[in-house]
N, C-alpha and C positions, 0 to 999 in steps of 0.2 A: 521701905514700905512694910508696915506691920501685917501680921497674918490676917487680921480682919479685913483690911483693905484689899489684900491679895485675893481673899476668898470672894469678896464682892465683885471684883473686876474680872477674875478668871472664871468664876462659876464653879470652882472646886472648893468644897467645904473645908473649913478650918480643921475639922477632924481628919479628913483625908490628907491634908497637907502635913499634919503631924505624923500620920501613918507613913507617908513618903519619907519623912525625915527619919523615922525609926528604922526604916529599911535601908537607909543610905541612898535612896533614889534621888532625893532632892534635899540637900542640906542648905539652909539659908546662909547667905554670905556672912552675916554678922548678927550681933544681938545688941539690944539697947543696954544702957547702964542698969536698967531694971531687970534685965535678963530676958526680954521678949525677943522672939525671932524677928529678924529684919531681912527683907528680901530685896535683892538688887534687880536691875533691869534684865540682867543675864539669867537670874533665877526665874523671872517671869517667862522669859522665852523658853526655858527648859520645861516649865509647867505646861506650856502649850504644846511642846514637842511630845511630852509624856502623854497628854490627852489625845493627841493625834494618833499616836501609835496604839494606844488602848482602843481607839475607835475601830482599828483594823482587827481587833480580836486578840492582840498580844497580851500575855500575862505580864504582871509587873516585873517578874524576873526577866522575861524576854525583852521588855522595854529597857531595863537596866543594861542588858548586854548590847542592845542596839545602840544605845547612847554612849556607852563608856568603853566598849571593846574595840580598839582600832582595827583588829583583824576580822571583825564581824562582817559577813557578807549577807545581804538581805535575801538573795534569790532563793536559797534553800528554805529559809523560814517562810517566805511568801508562798512557795510551793506547798509547804506543809499546811499553811493557813487555808489555802485553796482546798486541799484535800479534806481538812477538818470541816470547813464550811459546807462542802458538798455533802459530807456524811450527815451533818446536822440538818441540812435542808431535806435530805432524803428521809431522815427520821421524822422530822416535823410534818413532811408531806404525807407519810404513811399514817401518822397519828391523826392528821386532819381528815384523811380519807376514811379512817375507821370511825371517827366521831360523826362525820356526815352520814355514814351508813347507819350508825346507831340511831341518829336523829330521824332518818328517813323511815325507820321501822316504827316510829312513834311508840316507844316503850311506855307502859303505864306506870312502871315503878322500877326501883333498883333491881328487883329480882329479874325483870325482863331484860334490863341492861346487862346483867351478869350472864344471862343465858345467851344473849346475842354475841357478847364478847367471846364466850366459850365456843360458839358455833363458828365465828370468824377465825378463831385460833385453830379450830379443827380443820377448816378448809385450807389453811396455810401450812398444815402439818407435813412433815416429810414422809409420814406413814400413809400409804395408800388406804389402809383399813380405816384409819381415823378420818381421812378426807371423805371416804364413802359414808361412814356413819354420820358425819356432819351433814352431808348432802341429804341423806334419808331423814334425819331428824328435823330438817328445815320445814317439814310439813306439819310440825306441831304447832301449838298455840302461838309461839313467838317465832315467826319465820326469819330466815336469813334475808337481809336486804338484797333485792334483785340485782343490784350492781355487783355485789360480791359473787353472786351465782354466775353471772355472765363472765366476769373476769376469770373465775375458776374454770368454767367449762371451756373457755377459749384457750386455756393454757394446759388443760389436763391431758396427760399422755396415757394414763392407765385406762384401758377400755371399760373395766367394771365401774371405776369411779366416774368416768365420763357419762356412762349410761345413767347412773344415779343422779348426776348433776342435771342432765337433760330432763329427766323425770321431774326433778324438783323445780326446774325452771318452767316447765310446761304447766305445773300446778300453780305456779305463782301468777299466771295470767300473762297479759301481753306487755307488761311494763318493761321487759328487757328487750323488746324487739328493736328499738332504736339503736341500742348498743350492739345487738347482733347484726343489724344492717351495716354498721360500721365495720364489723368483723369481716363481712363479705368483701370489703375493699382493702383488707389488710395486705401489706406487702409479703406476708408469710403465708405460703400455700397451706400449711397445716392449720393455721388459724381460720382461713377461708373455709376449709373443709369442715372444721368443727362448727363454724357458724351456720352453714347450710344444714348440717345434721340437726342442730339445735332448733332452728326455725321449723324444720320439717315436723317436729314433735309438738309444736304449739298449734292446737286446732282452732284457729279463728280466722276471720276474714283478712285481717291485717297481715297475718303470717302468709296466707295464700297470695296476697298481693306482692309481698316481698319475694316469694318463690317464683311468681310469674316474671318479675323483673330479673331474677337470677338466671332465667333461661338465656339471657344475652350476655351473661358475665364472661369476661375474657378467659376465665379459668374453666377449662373443660370439665374438671372434676366437680366444680360447683354447678355447672349446667346439668350434668348428669344427675347429681343429687337432687336438684330442684325438679327435674323431669320425673324422676321416680316418685317423689313426694306428691307432686301435683297429680300424677296419674292415679295414685292411691286415693286422692280426694275427688276423682272423677272429673278433673279439669281437662278439656280437650286440647288446650294450648300445648300440652306436653307431648302430643302424638308425634310431631315431626322429630323432636329430640329423641324420643324413645326408639323410633325407627332408625335414626342415626346410630344409636347405641348397638342395635342389632347388626347393622352394616359394619360397624367398626369392631365388633366382637368384644365389646367392653360391657360387662354386666348384662350381656345379651339375654341370658335366661331370665333375670329379674325384669328386664325391659319387656320381654315377650309375655311374661306373666301379667305385667301391669297393663299391657295392651289388651290382653284377654279379658281382664277385669273391666276395662273401659268399654270393651265391645259388648258387654252385657246390656249396655244401653243401646236399644235399637237405632237411636238417632245417630250413633257413632260408628256402628259396625261397618257401614259402607265406606265411610271416610278412612277408617283404619285399613280395611282391605285394599282400597284404591291406593293408599300410600305405600303399602307393602308391594303391591303388584307393580306400581310405577317404578320402584327401586329395582325390582327384578328385571323389568323391561329396559330401563334406561340407565340403570346404575352400574356398579362394578361387575366385571365378568368373572371374578374369581369364584371357583367352584364352592369353596368353603362359605363364602359370603352368601351365595345364592341358596345353599342348603339351609343356612340359618334363617333366611327370609321365608323359605318354603316351610320350615318347621314352625315359624312364628304364625303362619296362616292356619295352623292346625286348630286353634281354639277360637278362630274368628268366624262367627256364623255368617250365613248369607250366600246369595247366588254369586256375587262377585268373587268370593273366595273359591267357591266350587268350580267356577269356570277357569280360574287361574290355576288351580291345582290339576284340573283335567289337562290343561295345556302343558303344564310342567311334567306330567307323567310321561309325555312323549319327548321330553327335552333331550337334546343331543348329548348332554352331560349325564352319563349313566347314574352317577351318585345323586344328582338332583332329581332325575326321573324316578329312581327308587324311593327317595324320600317323599316325593309327592304322591306316589302310588300308596306308600305305607300310610300317609296321613289321610288319604281318601278312604282307605280301609277302616281307619279309626273312626271316621265320620259316618261310616256305613254307606259310602258312595263308591262308585266304580268308574275308572277312567273310560 
């Protein structure tokens, strides 16, 4: 069979067949009297073997070894192909992600594209200073795509950079909230914590709704972060969780301060006081816990608090009684 017929039947161009011949990869069995290459049935089978191996990503040199070296074992080469393919896929995926983010930013021209690329490279830098500068510069005319900000903030370990990223994310609006919500369900505890911290700095209704949902998160750190953020927004749903924090002695000072701010709303002062008194009456009996609860009552106005402190000033636990007496003095009241 002449080279033209082989090319038509195999789908391999005559030029490529000649290249195979020059490499010694596929030499035709014979030649015609006119000197034209003539391929046998065995040659045709070898062509299909070559093309099959090339389809796996083998180079022509590797194809030659696979077909001609009797001692060749494919397992090592296949493992290497797997590794190379994974690296290529990872590289292509990274490129695709970058392109999608650039497209999402809707650049007006190539100058915008170059600025976005520079910002993305800055966010991925090994230098904390460069990452921070990239986060701060995202507030300029060409912002960093919100997906890149979320990815960066959920993985950032440097507290200064993380603060800059949360600021940038808050300025970008609520576009990243869906991704941050996914972060709340991450299997990694540090990612969940970064997610709730980031949501807490986004001042809109959707963020508040996410924080309300986070009050029932299985992760206690997420619940506490959500409670503090909601309390700062004046949301009464946070009150039980804030009281729990005082009982548990975790961020109890912050929790007490947040309850005090909430109690500036007359509609909430009695609810807060009643919650604290209930835990004093029916909660843990440890002296340290009861002192924290008594101290938390200090900045809660209203008669419910005054009655509770007066009763506590005669508590059989001397430390609790002294705390209550001291708090009453601060309030200008007497037991």
